[in-house]
C-alpha positions in Angstrom: 4.1 22.8 11.8 2.8 24.7 8.7 1.9 23.2 5.4 4.5 25.4 3.8 7.2 23.5 5.7 5.6 20.1 5.1 5.1 20.3 1.4 7.5 22.9 0.0 9.8 20.3 -1.7 7.9 20.5 -5.0 9.4 22.5 -7.8 6.7 25.0 -8.8 8.2 25.2 -12.3 7.4 21.6 -13.1 4.3 20.5 -14.9 1.2 20.5 -12.7 -0.3 17.0 -12.7 -3.3 15.9 -10.7 -1.6 12.6 -10.0 1.5 14.4 -8.7 -0.5 16.4 -6.2 -2.4 13.3 -5.2 0.8 11.4 -4.5 2.4 14.2 -2.6 -0.6 14.7 -0.3 -1.1 10.9 0.1 2.5 10.4 1.1 2.3 13.3 3.5 -0.7 11.7 5.2 1.0 8.3 5.2 4.2 9.5 6.8 2.5 11.8 9.3 3.5 15.2 8.0 -0.2 15.7 7.7 -1.6 14.3 11.0 -4.9 12.6 11.7 -7.6 15.3 12.4 -5.5 18.1 10.8 -7.6 20.6 8.8 -6.8 20.8 5.1 -7.4 24.2 3.4 -7.0 24.0 -0.3 -5.8 27.6 -0.6 -3.0 26.9 1.9 -2.0 23.6 0.2 -2.1 25.2 -3.2 0.2 28.0 -2.1 2.6 25.6 -0.4 2.8 23.5 -3.6 3.0 26.4 -6.0 -0.1 25.3 -7.9 -3.7 26.4 -8.5 -6.4 25.3 -6.2 -8.0 23.0 -8.9 -5.6 20.1 -8.8 -5.5 20.3 -5.0 -9.3 20.1 -4.8 -9.3 17.1 -7.2 -6.6 15.4 -5.1 -8.6 15.9 -1.9 -11.7 14.5 -3.5 -9.7 11.4 -4.5 -8.2 11.1 -1.1 -11.7 11.3 0.4 -12.8 8.4 -1.8 -10.1 6.1 -0.4 -10.8 7.2 3.2 -7.7 9.4 4.0 -9.7 12.6 4.1 -13.0 13.5 5.8 -15.1 16.2 4.2 -18.1 17.9 5.9 -19.5 20.5 3.4 -19.2 24.1 4.5 -17.6 22.9 7.8 -14.2 21.2 7.3 -11.9 19.1 5.3 -9.4 17.2 7.4 -7.1 14.1 7.5 -9.2 11.2 8.6 -8.6 9.3 11.9 -8.7 5.6 11.2 -10.6 3.4 13.7 -10.1 -0.3 14.4 -12.8 -1.4 11.9 -11.2 0.7 9.1 -7.8 -1.0 9.9 -9.3 -4.5 10.0 -11.3 -3.9 6.8 -8.2 -2.6 4.9 -6.2 -5.6 6.0 -9.0 -8.0 4.9 -9.5 -6.3 1.6 -5.8 -6.2 0.8 -5.1 -9.8 1.7 -8.0 -11.1 -0.5 -7.0 -8.8 -3.3 -3.3 -9.7 -3.2 -4.1 -13.5 -2.9 -6.0 -13.2 -6.1 -3.3 -11.0 -7.6 -0.8 -13.6 -6.8 -2.8 -16.1 -8.8 -3.0 -13.8 -11.8 0.7 -13.0 -11.7 1.8 -16.6 -11.6 -0.3 -17.3 -14.7 1.1 -14.4 -16.7 4.4 -13.2 -15.5 7.6 -13.7 -17.5 10.3 -16.1 -16.5 12.5 -13.1 -15.4 9.6 -11.7 -13.3 9.0 -15.2 -11.8 12.7 -15.4 -10.8 12.4 -12.0 -9.2 9.4 -13.2 -7.2 11.2 -16.3 -6.1 14.1 -14.1 -4.9 11.7 -11.9 -3.0 10.1 -14.9 -1.4 13.6 -16.1 -0.3 13.9 -12.7 1.5 10.7 -13.5 3.4 12.0 -16.9 4.4 15.3 -15.4 5.6 13.6 -12.8 7.7 11.2 -15.3 9.1 14.1 -17.7 10.0 15.9 -15.0 12.0 12.6 -13.8 13.6 13.3 -10.2 12.4 9.8 -8.8 12.3 10.8 -5.5 10.8 12.7 -7.2 8.0 9.8 -9.6 7.4 7.4 -6.7 7.0 9.7 -5.0 4.5 10.3 -8.3 2.6 6.5 -8.9 2.5 5.8 -5.4 1.1 8.5 -5.9 -1.5 7.1 -9.3 -2.6 3.5 -8.1 -2.9 4.4 -4.9 -4.6 6.2 -7.0 -7.3 3.2 -9.3 -7.6 0.9 -6.3 -8.0 3.0 -5.0 -10.9 3.2 -8.4 -12.7 -0.5 -9.4 -12.7 -1.0 -8.2 -16.3 -4.4 -6.8 -15.2 -4.6 -3.0 -15.8 -7.8 -2.6 -13.7 -6.2 -4.4 -10.7 -3.0 -2.4 -11.0 -5.0 0.9 -11.2 -7.0 0.1 -8.2 -4.0 -0.9 -6.1 -2.1 2.2 -7.2 -5.0 4.5 -6.5 -5.6 3.1 -3.0 -1.9 2.7 -2.3 -1.7 5.7 0.1 -4.6 4.3 2.2 -3.1 0.9 2.3 0.2 2.3 3.4 -1.2 4.5 6.2 -3.7 1.9 7.5 -1.2 -1.0 7.5 1.8 0.8 8.9 1.2 -1.1 12.1 0.7 -4.5 10.4 2.7 -7.4 11.7 2.6 -11.1 10.6 0.1 -13.2 12.4 2.9 -15.4 13.7 6.7 -14.7 13.7 7.9 -17.5 15.9 10.0 -19.9 13.9 9.8 -22.6 12.6 6.1 -22.7 11.7 6.0 -19.4 9.7 9.3 -20.3 8.0 7.8 -23.6 6.8 4.8 -21.7 5.5 6.9 -19.1 3.6 8.9 -22.0 2.2 5.7 -23.6 0.9 4.7 -20.3 -0.6 8.0 -20.1 -2.4 7.6 -23.6 -3.8 4.1 -22.8 -5.1 5.5 -19.6 -6.7 8.4 -21.5 -8.3 5.9 -24.0 -9.7 3.5 -21.3 -10.9 0.8 -23.0 -8.8 -1.5 -20.0 -8.4 -4.2 -21.9 -6.6 -1.8 -23.3 -4.0 0.0 -20.0 -3.5 -3.4 -18.2 -3.0 -4.4 -20.9 -0.5 -1.2 -20.6 1.5 -1.3 -16.8 1.6 -4.8 -16.8 3.0 -3.8 -19.3 5.7 -0.7 -17.2 6.6 -2.8 -14.1 7.2 -5.7 -15.9 8.9 -8.1 -15.2 6.0 -10.1 -18.3 5.0 
């Protein structure tokens, strides 16, 4: 399939922003429209997106920094192929980061934001109770996305946003360490209680145990 068909949804009349091109290419890699190992030619991508080559090159450089693109000077630029270590390292980094982010969020979020976090935690409990793995994955993503946005730490938010495409691609196959009730449900209940109490240290501890990160 050609890049024209993959990426032609962008309106060429809109303002050209480097972040926009970065997001478009990152999402295309994440959802498989740009496949692992596929060659990426800036002139073709620029034509497909209706932009100059400069923002495309900048986006490819950013995607290389987060590991979604491999570049060999004067040879190729291509979508990276993740190996088991990359997947494991992504998971480890994200869990440690989000556990700390949870602690920051509970110390700083507004009461309305806390209520939203509790409701999202309830969603994880419900999914865990029914043993619906897909629903639990969606609920977990929603919960931690909310936490990331409510840390009140601009540096944390910027890093999580920049690396978001890599997290999404590398963790698409993520599944909870255990989905057999009642043990996980009890754990999610304890996490909810810690969130409701704004007990960041306890919430961080529970999260690391849930994901086998000690």
